[in-house]
C-alpha positions in Angstrom: 0.0 0.0 0.0 1.1 3.5 -0.7 2.4 5.5 2.3 0.5 8.7 3.1 2.7 11.8 3.0 2.5 15.4 3.9 5.1 17.8 2.6 6.1 20.9 4.5 7.8 23.7 2.5 6.5 24.1 -1.1 9.3 26.1 -2.7 11.5 24.5 -5.4 12.7 21.5 -3.4 9.3 20.8 -2.0 7.8 20.8 -5.5 10.5 18.5 -6.7 9.7 16.0 -3.9 6.0 16.2 -4.8 6.8 15.4 -8.4 8.8 12.4 -7.4 6.1 11.1 -5.1 3.5 11.6 -7.9 5.5 9.1 -9.9 6.1 6.5 -7.1 3.6 3.7 -6.5 4.7 3.5 -2.8 3.7 7.2 -2.2 0.4 9.0 -1.8 0.6 12.7 -1.0 -2.4 13.8 1.0 -1.5 17.3 1.9 1.0 20.1 1.4 1.9 22.9 3.8 3.7 26.3 3.5 3.5 29.5 5.6 3.3 31.3 2.2 -0.3 30.7 1.3 0.2 31.1 -2.5 2.9 28.4 -2.5 0.7 25.9 -0.6 -2.3 26.7 -2.8 -0.3 26.3 -6.0 1.1 23.0 -5.0 -2.3 21.7 -3.8 -3.9 22.7 -7.1 -1.2 21.0 -9.1 -1.3 17.7 -7.3 -5.0 17.6 -6.3 -4.4 17.6 -2.5 -5.3 19.7 0.5 -3.3 22.9 1.4 -2.4 24.0 4.9 -0.5 27.0 6.2 0.7 25.5 9.5 2.0 22.1 10.3 0.0 22.0 13.5 -3.2 22.3 11.4 -2.1 19.7 8.9 -1.3 17.2 11.7 -4.6 17.9 13.4 -6.8 17.5 10.3 -4.8 14.8 8.6 -4.6 12.0 11.2 -3.8 9.3 8.5 -0.5 10.9 7.5 2.4 8.5 8.0 5.3 10.5 6.7 6.1 14.2 7.0 8.7 15.4 4.4 10.4 18.5 5.6 11.7 20.6 2.6 11.9 24.0 4.3 15.1 26.0 3.9 16.2 29.0 6.0 19.7 30.2 6.9 22.4 27.9 5.5 19.5 26.0 3.8 18.8 24.3 7.1 17.6 26.6 9.9 13.9 25.9 9.3 14.2 22.1 9.5 14.3 21.6 13.3 10.9 23.0 14.4 8.6 21.2 11.9 10.6 17.9 12.2 10.3 17.9 16.0 6.6 18.6 15.7 6.2 15.7 13.3 8.3 13.3 15.5 6.3 14.3 18.6 3.1 13.4 16.6 4.6 9.9 16.0 5.2 10.5 12.2 8.1 9.2 10.2 10.2 12.1 9.0 12.4 12.8 5.9 14.4 16.0 6.1 16.1 17.8 3.2 19.9 18.2 3.7 21.5 19.5 5.8 19.8 17.8 8.8 20.1 21.2 10.5 22.3 24.3 10.5 22.9 24.0 14.3 24.8 20.9 15.5 22.8 20.8 18.8 19.5 20.7 16.8 20.9 17.8 14.7 21.8 15.8 17.7 18.4 16.4 19.3 16.5 15.3 16.2 18.3 12.0 16.1 17.9 11.5 19.9 14.2 12.4 19.8 13.4 10.2 16.8 15.1 7.2 18.6 13.0 8.0 21.7 9.8 8.0 19.7 10.9 5.0 17.6 10.1 6.6 14.3 12.0 6.5 11.1 14.2 9.6 10.5 15.8 10.0 7.1 17.7 12.7 5.2 18.0 13.5 1.5 21.6 12.3 1.1 20.8 11.6 -2.6 24.3 11.7 -4.2 25.0 8.0 -3.8 21.6 6.8 -5.0 22.9 6.4 -8.6 23.8 3.6 -10.9 27.6 4.5 -10.9 27.6 4.4 -7.1 25.8 1.0 -7.1 28.4 -0.4 -9.5 31.2 1.1 -7.4 29.7 -0.5 -4.3 29.7 -3.8 -6.1 33.4 -3.4 -6.7 34.0 -2.8 -3.1 31.8 -5.6 -1.8 33.2 -8.2 -4.2 36.8 -7.5 -3.0 37.9 -5.9 -6.3 39.1 -2.8 -4.4 40.8 -4.7 -1.6 42.0 -2.7 1.4 41.0 0.9 0.9 44.1 3.1 0.7 42.8 6.5 -0.2 39.7 8.5 -1.2 39.8 11.6 -3.4 36.6 13.6 -3.7 36.0 16.8 -5.7 32.6 18.3 -5.7 31.1 21.8 -6.0 30.0 24.3 -8.5 31.6 25.3 -11.7 32.2 29.1 -12.0 34.9 31.8 -12.1 35.3 35.5 -11.9 33.1 36.3 -14.9 30.2 34.2 -13.6 30.2 35.5 -10.0 27.1 36.9 -8.4 27.2 38.2 -4.8 24.9 36.5 -2.3 21.6 38.4 -2.0 19.4 36.1 0.1 19.4 36.2 4.0 20.1 32.4 3.8 23.6 33.0 2.4 24.4 36.8 2.5 26.5 37.5 5.6 26.8 33.8 6.4 30.5 32.8 6.3 29.9 29.1 6.5 27.0 28.9 4.1 28.8 26.6 1.6 30.1 24.4 4.4 26.8 23.9 6.1 24.6 23.8 3.0 26.8 21.7 0.8 29.5 19.6 2.6 26.7 17.2 3.6 26.8 15.8 0.1 30.5 15.0 -0.4 31.0 13.8 3.2 28.0 11.5 2.9 29.4 9.9 -0.2 32.9 9.5 1.3 31.4 7.9 4.4 29.2 5.6 2.4 32.2 4.1 0.6 35.0 4.4 3.2 33.3 4.5 6.6 33.5 6.8 9.6 36.0 9.8 9.6 38.0 10.1 12.8 40.3 13.1 12.1 39.7 16.3 10.0 42.1 19.2 9.1 40.9 22.1 7.1 42.5 24.9 5.0 40.0 27.2 3.5 39.9 30.4 1.5 38.0 32.4 -1.1 38.9 33.9 -4.5 40.0 37.5 -4.7 36.8 38.6 -6.5 34.8 37.5 -3.5 37.0 39.5 -1.1 36.7 42.6 -3.4 32.9 42.3 -3.2 33.0 42.1 0.6 31.6 38.6 0.3 32.5 36.8 3.6 31.5 33.2 2.5 34.4 30.8 3.0 33.9 29.2 -0.4 37.0 27.1 -1.1 37.4 24.2 1.3 40.5 22.0 1.2 39.9 19.2 3.7 42.2 16.4 4.8 40.6 13.4 6.6 41.6 10.1 8.2 39.1 7.3 8.2 38.6 4.8 11.0 40.0 2.1 8.7 43.3 4.1 8.5 42.7 5.2 4.9 43.6 8.7 3.8 41.1 11.1 2.3 40.9 14.5 0.7 38.0 16.6 -0.2 38.1 19.8 -2.4 34.8 21.6 -2.5 34.3 25.1 -3.9 31.3 27.3 -4.7 31.9 28.7 -8.2 35.3 30.2 -7.5 36.8 28.2 -10.4 35.7 25.7 -13.1 36.6 22.0 -12.5 38.5 20.1 -15.1 38.9 16.3 -15.2 35.9 14.4 -13.8 33.5 17.3 -14.1 31.7 19.0 -11.2 31.6 15.8 -9.2 34.3 13.2 -9.2 35.3 10.6 -6.6 38.2 8.2 -6.7 38.7 5.4 -4.2 42.0 3.4 -4.5 42.7 0.1 -2.9 45.3 -2.7 -2.8 43.5 -4.6 -5.6 41.9 -1.9 -7.7 40.6 1.7 -8.0 37.3 3.2 -9.2 36.4 6.7 -10.2 32.9 8.1 -10.6 32.5 11.1 -12.9 29.7 13.7 -12.8 27.9 11.8 -10.1 25.3 10.0 -12.3 27.1 9.5 -15.5 29.8 6.8 -15.4 32.2 4.8 -13.3 35.7 3.5 -14.3 37.5 0.6 -12.7 41.3 -0.1 -12.9 42.4 -3.5 -11.6 45.9 -3.6 -10.0 48.2 -5.6 -12.3 50.9 -8.1 -11.4 54.4 -7.6 -12.6 57.2 -5.0 -12.2 55.7 -1.4 -12.2 56.8 0.6 -15.3 56.8 4.3 -15.0 54.0 5.7 -17.1 52.3 2.3 -17.6 48.6 2.2 -16.7 46.0 -0.6 -16.8 43.1 -0.1 -19.2 39.9 0.8 -17.3 36.6 -1.1 -17.3 34.1 1.8 -18.0 30.4 1.6 -17.2 28.3 4.3 -18.7 25.0 4.8 -16.9 23.2 6.4 -19.9 21.9 9.0 -17.4 22.9 12.7 -17.5 20.0 14.2 -15.5 21.1 14.7 -11.9 17.6 15.2 -10.6 16.9 11.4 -11.0 18.8 11.1 -7.7 15.8 12.6 -6.0 13.5 9.9 -7.3 15.9 7.1 -6.3 16.6 8.4 -2.8 12.9 9.1 -2.0 11.9 5.7 -3.3 14.5 4.1 -1.1 13.0 5.8 2.0 9.6 4.5 1.1 10.9 1.0 0.4 12.7 0.8 3.8 9.5 1.8 5.7 7.3 -0.5 3.6 9.7 -3.4 4.2 10.0 -2.7 8.0 13.8 -2.3 7.9 15.1 -1.8 11.4 15.2 1.9 12.2 19.0 2.0 12.6 19.6 0.3 9.2 17.6 2.4 6.9 19.5 4.0 4.0 20.6 7.6 4.5 19.3 7.7 8.0 19.1 10.7 10.4 22.1 9.2 12.1 24.0 9.2 8.8 23.1 12.8 8.3 24.2 13.7 11.8 27.6 12.1 11.1 28.3 14.4 8.2 27.0 17.4 10.1 29.5 16.5 12.9 32.2 16.5 10.2 31.1 19.9 8.9 31.3 21.4 12.3 34.7 19.8 12.8 35.7 21.5 9.5 34.6 24.9 10.8 36.4 24.3 14.1 39.6 23.4 12.3 39.4 26.4 10.0 38.8 28.8 12.9 41.7 27.3 14.8 44.2 27.8 11.9 44.1 24.3 10.5 44.4 22.2 13.6 43.4 18.5 13.5 39.9 18.0 15.0 38.2 14.8 16.0 34.5 14.9 15.2 32.1 14.5 18.1 31.1 10.9 18.6 27.9 9.6 17.2 25.1 7.9 19.4 25.5 4.2 19.1 22.7 2.0 18.0 20.2 0.5 20.6 20.9 3.3 23.1 24.4 2.0 23.9 27.0 4.5 25.2 28.3 7.0 22.7 30.8 5.5 20.3 32.1 6.1 16.8 
């Protein structure tokens, strides 16, 4: 049976989620909500559902709702997530939150704690690894074709440059130095953790292009981040918000190298290449020919359909709360990494250990 859904926040992302649900046999949107009446009414008319202008009213008048999808934004694209998500959890509803989980680390921790207390599903739209290339790369890892992970290199951000620069104008990013970190590092960190596990140490060196400084733009937009994984593998993340244009691999590339082979995903949804480590004496300049798998997909927005369907699948199948894909705990992990990045940057590039995550089943805190 289709799960009954209410969506809170009917701007661009909310409308995208509604479109995804309209195409999914596991979903039935019953109602939409936005404090801006025109947005709620427009979405309600398009999808033939009821409109509400407060979540309290929607929860009161729609008792059959099973899932509340929180697609509100706010400062750093996340300051309006906490209040509606907590209301929904209090009402016993399962909750999906757009990324980031929150823009305040204390709110993120409380969301995960409260969802566990109420025994409801809490998920986050960590959609970047819900792709065919990521699935193929996961197969390489699970089959042993990568071997012991040695390194992870991830490059993700926005193509741009001086001639394409537009100064921040919205309260969500104007005057917010950590907008890019809080709004966007969720994605690359979630993918790095998905493939390589928990991160135990973070060191950050960040900057911004001169044209931003000349415009009195305070966003710390170029993030050079060194990490150590719990496995001992080394990692590096470069993320920038339009200060330059990326070259090889496009706007999104990830390479994971191991003792038996290496894979690289390019442009997130498009293709994955695999190089098998070869026996014999290494020759300078020699390189094995890759196995290349083209997905046939170029549209990034398909990741929304894939990720939302996975959340619906996990609930439908009764997956244990702690084992759902892209869970609230997973989103909290990458939020902890983001705040460790900020701390390292503010302290001149010191090594920071992220705050430990709550263990499953209410055990003492552990990584």
